[in-house]
N, C-alpha and C positions, 0 to 999 in steps of 0.2 A: 280888525284894525287895533282894538284894545289889546289883544294878545300880542301883536307885533310890537306895539308901543311898550308894553310891560317888559318883554324880553329885551328890547333895545335899551331901555333905561338901565336894567340890571347889567347888561353887557358893558354899557358905557361907563357906569360908575365902577363896575368890577375891574375893568381894564385899567382905569385910572388908579384905583387902589393897588392893583397888581404891579403897576410900574414902580411903586414906592415901597411895597410891603410884600414879602414872600408869602406870609400867612394869608393875606388877602387873595393872592394868586391861587393858593390851595383851596380856599373856600369857593372861589369862582369855578375852579375845575370840578370840584365835588358837586356843586349845584348843576352845572351843565351835564355832567355824567349821569346824574340821578333824576333830575327834573325832565331831561330830554326835551328841550324846547323845539328841537327839529321835528318832533312828532306832534307838537302841540299847536304851533302857528300854522297859518293857512297857506304858506308858501314854502318852497323847497330851500332849506338851509344846508342840506348835506353837501352841496357843491362847494361851499365855503370851507369845508373841512375844519370847522371851528374846534372840534375836539383835539385835533393835532396841534392847532395853533395855541390853544390854551395849555396843552401839555408842554409845549416848547416854552411858553411864557412862564410856566411854573418851574420846570426842571433846569433849563439853562442858566437863568439868573441865580437860582439857588446854588447850583454848583460853583458858579463864578464867585459868589459871595461867601463861600465856605460852608454852606448848609448842605451837608452830605447825608445820603441815605443811611439809616441805622442798620448795621449788619451784625450787631453784637447781641441783641436780645434774642432769646430762644425762639420766639415766634417769627422774628425776622429771618433767622437761619432756616426755620422750617419752610417759610415762603420761598426762599432761594433754592432749597433742596427740591421742592415741588416743581419749580420751574426747570431745574436741572433734569428731573425725571422726564419732563415733557420733551426736552431736547434729545435725551437718550432714546425715547420712544419714536422719535422722528425717523430713525433709521429703518423702521418697519412700516412706515406710513404708505398706504396704497395711493393716497392722493397727497403728496408732499405739499402741494400748493395750499391746500386747506389747512394742513398742519402748521405751515409757516405763518399763515395769516392769523390763526388763533394764538400761536406762540408769541407773535408780535403784540397782539392785544393783551395777552397775559403778562408779558414782560413789562409793558408800559404800566399796567395796573399795579404790578408788584413794585416797580420803581417809585410810583406815587405813594404806595402804601408805606414803603420804607422811609421816604421823605416825611410822611405824616408822623411816623414814630419820633423822628427828630424834632419836628415842629410842635408836636403836642406836649409841650413842656410846662404848661401851667393849667390850673383848674379852668380858668376862663377860656383858654383855647380849646380844651377838650369839650366843654359845654357848647361852644360855638360850632365846632366841627360836627358834633352829634346832632345839634339843632339843624344844621344845613343838610346833613345826610338824611335824617328822618323827616324833616320838613319838606324836602324836595319831593320825595315819594309820597309822603303823607298828605301833601296838598292834593294830589290826584286821587289818592285813596279816599280822603274825606269828601272831596267833591263828588266822586262816584257814589259814595254811600248816601250822601244827601239827595242825589238825583234818584237813587233807588227808593229812598224813603218817600220822597214827594211824588214819585211816579207809580207808587203802589206795588213795588217789587220788580223793578227792571232787571233783566238778565244781561250780563256783560260777557261776550264771547271773545273779546280781544283785550290785550293789555296795553302797556306803555310803549312797546318796542324794545329792541335790545334783548337782554337776557329774559325779560319778563314780558314777552310779546304776546303770548296767548293767555287764555283765561286762567289756566292752571298756574302758570308762572306768575301771573299778576297776583293771584290769591296768595301765593307763597311770599312774594316780595312784600305785600301789604302786611302779612302776619309778622314778617321779620322787622318791619319798621314800627309796628305798634308799641312794643315795649321800649323802643328808643324814644318815641314821642313821649311816653309816660315818664321815662327817666329824665328827659330834658325838662319837662314841666316841673318835676320834683327838684331838680338841681339848679334851676334858674334862680337868680336873685329875687327876693320878695320885696325889694325896695323900689318904689316909684310906680306910677300908673302904667307906664309902657310895659314894664316887666309883668305886671299883673295881667294885662290884656294878652300878652304873649303866652303866659302860662295857661290862661283860660283857653286860648285857641288850641294849644297842644293837647290839653286835657280833653277838649270837645272832639278833637280829631280821632281819638282812640275808638270810641263806640261807633263813629261814622265809618271808620276803616273796617270794623268788624262787620258792618252791614255790607260793605263791598265784598268781603270774603264770601258772605252768603250769596250775594248777587252773581258771583262767578259760577255757581253751581259746581264748584271744584271739590271733589271728595278728598283729595290730598290737602287742599287748603283747609278744609274742615278739620281733618286730623291734626294738621299743624297748629291750628288755632286751639283745639282742645288740649294738645300737649303743652302749648305755651301757657295756657290758662292754669293747668295743673301745676306746672313748674313755678309759675308766678305765685300761686297760693302757698306752695311749699316753702318759698323763700321768705314769707311774711313772719314777723315775730309772733303775731296773734293769728294763727292760721284759722282757728275756728271762727273768730270774729270776721276775718276776711271772707271766708266761705259764706257766712250768713249774709254779709252785706252784698256780696256778689249775687247770691240767689235772690235776695229781696229786690235788688236793682233790676235783675233780669225779669223777675215776675212783674214788676211795675211797668217795664218797657215792652213786654211781650205783646200786649194788645195793640201796640202801635207799630210793631215790626212787620213789614209786609213779606211774609214767607209763603211762597207758592207751594202747592201740593206736590208739584213735580220735583221740587228740591228735596222734600221729605222722602219721596219715593226713590230719588237717586241715592240719598244717604243710606237707605235701607239695603241697597245692594252691597254695602260694605260687609254686612253680616254673611253674605254668601259669596265672599271674595273668590274662593277657589272654584266656584261654579260659573262665575260671571265671565263672559267672553273676553273683554278687554283685560281683565285681571289674569286670565290664563295666558294671554299673550305676553303680559309683563313678566310672568314667571319664566316663560320661555326665553325672553330677551335676556333675563338675568343669567340663565343657564348658558346662553350663548356667550355672554361677557366672560364668564369663568372659563369657558372653552377657549376663548381667544387668549386669555392670560396664560393658560397652560401651554398653548402653542407658542405664544410670544411673551415670555416672562418680563421683557422690558416694556411691553405694551405695543399696541398696533397704531399708535400715533394720536395726537390730540385731535378730537372731533372727527376721527376716522371710523368710528363704530358703524355708521350707516354705510360707508363705502365698503367695509369688510364684512358686513352682515351676511350677504348672500353666500359668501365662501364658507361660512361656518353654520349656516342654517341647515338643519338636517330634517326639516319637515316638508321639503319640497315646495316652499312658498306658502304654507298654510296661513301664515299671518302677514303675508305680503312680502314685498322686496324692499331693500334699503331702509329697513326699519330702525328707529331710534331705540336706545337702551332703556329709557324711561326710569332712570335712577341715577342720581349724582354719585352715589357710592359705587355702584357697579360700573358707572362710566369711568371712574378712576381705575377700577380693577382692570377693565379691558384696555383703556387707552394709555394708561401710565404704568401698567404692570404691577407686579408684586411690590417692588421697591416704592413706587409711587403710592400704592395703597397703604404701606406702612407709614410713610410720611404723612399721608392724609389722616390716618387714625391717630397718630402721635400728635399731630398739630392740633386736632380738636381736643384730645385729652389734655394736652398742655394748656390750651386756652381755658378750659374749665378749671384747671388747677390754679392758674393765674387769677381768674375771676374770683374764685373762692378765697384765695389768699388776700385779695384786695378787700373783700367783705370783712375778713377777720381784722385787717388793719384799721377798719373804721371804728373798732371798739378799743383802740389804743388810748389809754388815759392821757389827757392833755391835748388831744386833737379838738379843734374848735367844732362847735355844733354844726355849723354850715358845712365844714369839710366832711364831717361824719355823714351828713345827709347826702352830700355829693358822692362820696365813695360808695355808699349803700345803693343809691339810686342807679348810678352808672353800672356797677358790677351786676346788680340784679337785672337791669335792662339787657345787658350783653348776654348774660346767662340764658335769659328767656328767649332772646332773639336767636341764639345759636341752637337752642333746643327745638324751636319751631322749624328751623332749617333742617336739622338732622332728621326730623320726622317727615316733614313735607318733601324734603329733597330726596327721600327714599323712592319717590314716585316720579321725579323729574330729573332730567339730565342738565343740572345747573351747577356743576362743580366749579365753573369758571366765572360765576356771577360776581359782580362788583361788591355787593353788600358783604358777602362772606369775608373777602380778603381785606376790605376796609375795616370790618369788625376786629380782625386780628390786629390791625394797626392801632386802632383805638385802644384795645386792651393792652398792647405793649406800652403805649404812651401813658396810659392810666397806671400801669404797674410802676413805671419810673416815678411819676408824680406822687403816687401814694407812698412809695418808699421815702421820698423826700419829706413828706408830711410827717411820717412816723419819726424820722430822724430829727426833724425840727422840734417835735413834741417832746422827744426824749431829752434833747439838749436843754429845753426850757425847764424840764423837771429836775435836772441834775443839780443846779445851784440851790433850788429850794430844798432838796433832800439833804445836801451838805449843810445848809444853814440850820435845818431842823435838828440834824445830828449834833451840831456844835452846841445848839441851845440845850439839848438833852444832857450832853456831857457837862456843860457848865452848871446846869441845875443840880447835878449830882454832887458837886463839890462846893457849891455856894449855898449856905444856909438861907 
């Protein structure tokens, strides 16, 4: 009953806000997409098709009011090219109906992402959007981590549904939102008791989410968490101090962390990856993906790997039939072909370039301290989140997950806002420079 009431209140106030404000409609859509209340309440919400309704509430009024999707930023262009590659690959789809269903979902995701780029035009809006994105998934991750802690090391075999439906996907999704939770806490205003409590909640959610990753028993999730941690430490100004503090914190918390022996035994199989049965299967699936791409350079169609697998499997069904590719990167190779793979690689490369450029802008003289902290926190969080996905996503077919494409949208919006911050800082400095120059010249002629 309480869950239903909680969701009903958010939907009611969210829809009222959406009727008057397009950004409120965006936040409501993001919350529904990532919190997934249809998987959380005790009755069936799917028949109401609320995702479609909220999408219409967001997109149609935005277009009618002149708020158009951004198609000029390089990351926006990359998203559109990726979608275009999906449509080209559809000509080779063995199951066109599956391809069209996923292309529809991807197209709606990209339209929302491009609208986000347009709407995320202020620091406050970016912080709110990242707070909703990370808080929606972080709520479930923190709750599961707390349950594992209190339950003496519970194991989770299922996820939230959607892209993160199983334990492996759940672990990767939680790893991806952890740095965004931290970035939100760092970027939030420090004025007022409400802000302080919200910041504390976001900070506290990070270690609880780490416990959830452990509780999934996911090796890919562990590798993603390890990679994210390393990248996070490398981005700190005082790396040695950050490493020491992290080690001390882990050592202090270790006696209270319920880690089962079976989890340690499972992680040890990573050392013998080439000999482990499931690992050998993954290597075979990746070879099949390359084989598909060589045969169909434009790709075999979005989400059609499983349908095409038996045609390209040369082991006589040794690893089963209709198998998944178990890698986001090889998923793109097989399903969107070589052109789609190039777009995928360039998109991530560009995203890291943009994020690093934003980090450098934070050091621009004249930018307010709060803005510097905001730019550093957000750019670092996005870099760490993408790094976690690139590592963990190497073992899961999640190329179409919401978080990745929303991350690109946040980065594009942050890029535009950070450029404006630098421009404002430079304009503020120019009159002072001219005035000092005049005073220097005057001092040279006046005794």
